[in-house]
C-alpha angles and dihedrals in degrees: 000000000000116000124204113268091016115104093195114105128194093256092051091049091049090051092050092049092049090050093051114102118250111250116212119205115251122256092244091055091049091049092048092052092047090051095055095091090048093052094044109034119186114230097198117012094187093056114045095191125077124229091262093057092047091052091046091051091048091049091048091051091048091049091048090050092050092048093047092044090055097039100047113080123231116265093201117100134172096266099043129059118225097258094045093052094046093045090052091053095043101041100030090239144048109279097167089096090058094055099036113115 
């Protein structure tokens, strides 16, 4: 693809790339790459998180549940049962009459 102001065409670029020498990676680079798994072993490949992270996530979820449980007001009042009040909030209407036997 030739761009304006650029005198280099696709064919010319292909010719320059073909003429460029192949560069092989050095032996020290290959050795360093091969040693990465030895320097950083994975304890459990099927579970990427350690036990500490799992405990931290569980504790954060528990704390969020406690905070939300305390902060959210009760929907149940004296004149409505729990399902009726929640169905009214969720569905925008009272659907307990539709499912009543």
